[in-house]
C-alpha positions in Angstrom: 158.1 142.5 138.2 154.9 141.2 136.6 153.0 138.2 137.9 152.3 135.2 135.6 148.7 135.2 134.2 146.4 132.8 135.9 145.3 129.9 133.8 141.9 130.1 132.3 139.6 127.3 133.5 137.1 126.0 131.0 133.8 125.6 132.8 131.9 124.2 129.8 132.3 120.5 130.7 131.1 121.2 134.2 128.1 123.1 133.0 127.3 120.3 130.6 127.4 117.7 133.3 125.2 119.8 135.6 122.7 120.3 132.7 122.7 116.6 131.9 122.2 115.7 135.6 119.3 118.1 135.8 117.8 116.8 132.6 118.1 113.2 133.9 116.3 114.1 137.1 113.5 115.7 135.1 113.3 112.6 132.9 113.0 110.5 136.1 110.1 112.6 137.2 108.5 112.2 133.8 109.0 108.4 134.0 107.0 108.5 137.3 104.2 110.4 135.6 104.2 108.0 132.7 103.9 105.1 135.1 101.0 106.7 136.9 99.2 107.4 133.6 99.8 103.9 132.4 98.5 102.5 135.7 95.2 104.4 135.3 94.9 103.2 131.8 95.7 99.6 132.8 93.0 99.7 135.4 90.4 101.1 132.9 91.0 98.8 130.0 91.3 95.4 131.8 88.1 93.5 132.2 88.6 91.3 135.3 86.6 88.1 135.5 84.4 87.6 138.5 83.7 84.6 140.8 80.1 83.9 141.8 79.5 83.0 145.5 77.4 79.9 145.9 75.0 79.1 148.8 77.4 76.7 150.3 80.1 79.4 150.4 82.1 78.2 147.5 83.0 80.4 144.5 82.8 79.4 140.8 83.8 81.0 137.6 82.8 80.2 134.0 85.3 78.9 131.4 84.9 82.0 129.3 85.8 84.2 132.3 88.9 82.1 132.8 90.3 83.2 129.5 90.3 86.8 130.8 92.6 86.0 133.7 95.7 86.8 131.8 94.3 89.8 130.0 95.9 92.0 132.7 99.3 90.7 131.7 98.6 91.2 128.0 97.5 94.8 128.5 100.5 95.5 130.7 102.8 94.3 128.0 101.1 96.4 125.4 101.3 99.5 127.5 104.9 98.8 128.2 105.7 98.6 124.5 104.0 101.9 123.7 105.1 104.0 126.7 108.6 102.4 126.8 109.2 103.2 123.2 108.1 106.8 123.9 110.5 107.1 126.8 113.3 105.7 124.6 112.7 108.2 121.7 112.8 111.2 124.0 115.8 109.9 125.9 117.7 109.4 122.6 116.9 112.8 121.3 118.1 114.5 124.6 121.0 112.3 125.7 122.4 110.8 122.5 125.6 112.7 123.0 126.3 110.5 126.1 126.8 107.4 124.0 126.2 104.1 125.8 125.1 105.9 129.0 122.0 107.0 127.2 121.0 103.3 126.7 121.5 102.6 130.5 119.4 105.7 131.3 116.6 104.5 129.0 116.6 101.1 130.6 116.4 102.6 134.0 113.6 105.0 133.1 111.6 102.3 131.3 111.9 100.0 134.3 110.9 102.8 136.7 107.8 103.5 134.8 107.0 99.8 134.6 107.3 99.3 138.3 105.1 102.4 139.1 102.5 101.1 136.7 102.6 97.6 138.2 102.4 98.7 141.9 100.0 101.5 141.5 97.7 99.5 139.2 97.3 96.9 141.9 96.5 99.6 144.5 93.8 101.0 142.2 92.2 97.5 142.1 91.1 98.0 145.7 91.2 95.4 148.5 92.6 92.0 147.8 90.5 89.3 146.3 90.6 87.1 149.5 89.2 90.0 151.6 86.4 90.8 149.2 85.5 87.1 148.9 85.4 86.6 152.6 82.7 89.3 153.1 80.7 88.4 150.0 77.2 86.9 150.3 75.7 84.1 148.2 74.9 85.3 144.8 77.5 88.1 144.8 80.0 88.4 142.0 83.5 89.1 143.2 86.0 90.2 140.5 89.6 89.0 140.9 92.3 91.5 141.8 94.3 93.4 139.2 97.8 92.0 139.4 100.7 91.0 137.2 101.0 87.3 137.1 104.2 87.3 135.0 106.7 89.7 136.6 109.0 89.0 133.7 106.7 91.3 131.7 108.4 94.2 133.4 111.4 93.5 131.0 109.2 94.7 128.1 109.3 98.3 129.4 113.1 98.3 129.6 113.5 96.6 126.2 111.0 98.9 124.5 112.8 102.0 126.0 116.3 100.9 124.8 115.2 99.8 121.3 114.9 103.3 119.8 118.4 104.1 121.1 119.9 100.9 119.6 118.2 101.6 116.3 119.2 105.3 116.3 122.9 104.5 117.1 123.0 101.7 114.5 121.1 103.4 111.6 121.7 107.1 112.3 124.6 109.1 110.9 128.0 108.8 112.5 129.0 112.0 114.1 132.7 111.1 114.0 132.8 110.3 110.3 134.0 113.1 108.0 131.2 114.9 106.0 130.7 113.6 102.5 131.3 116.0 99.7 128.5 116.2 97.2 129.4 114.8 93.8 128.8 118.0 91.9 131.2 119.8 94.3 133.8 117.1 93.8 133.6 117.6 90.1 134.0 121.3 90.6 137.0 120.7 92.8 138.9 118.7 90.1 141.6 120.8 88.4 141.0 121.5 84.8 143.7 120.2 82.4 146.1 122.9 81.3 147.6 123.2 77.8 151.4 123.5 77.5 153.6 123.9 74.5 156.7 121.8 74.4 160.0 122.7 72.7 158.7 121.4 69.3 155.7 123.7 69.4 153.2 120.9 70.0 150.3 121.7 72.2 149.8 119.1 75.0 147.7 118.7 78.2 149.2 118.0 81.6 146.9 115.1 82.5 145.7 113.4 79.3 148.9 114.1 77.3 147.0 114.3 74.0 148.3 116.2 71.1 146.2 118.8 69.4 146.9 119.6 65.7 
């Protein structure tokens, strides 16, 4: 009496899921690193306007310096567009086989990097503006704090990260479509007309049906 053979279990999907989960974790760590690098650059490139402490204890700022108040937001948006697009490109190249899940992953990674850049950039700015202004002496120049005045700018990081995936899925080749046969191969695949001789002895072709003398 022979026992029935045990069914063979295909472990390929399980291994693929583990590999994708591991890669997603590594991409999360990479997004944290991107946010840290962007925060350092954000702190270096932004020129913060300064308030001058007057003898009566008040603080004034020039009109020219006021134009630099929103420069932090502008640089944050620019960094988000650049680093977010880079995150999206690498996410698409690695996870394009996941379909729409790759778009959600890119949005999450872009938002994660943007939050890290935002919060760490403010910490790199040092103590708050009110604390530094309280201990300043007349004649001191106190720069304002590095902060994001428009939190909606965080959406730029997510949008920039998902844009390469949307473009790649819309403009890239369709994996489910059958491969196109080159024109020269299609010509070679066409059957050549064959000559037949009917009962009257006339030579004809199967396709064209022309008569040769």
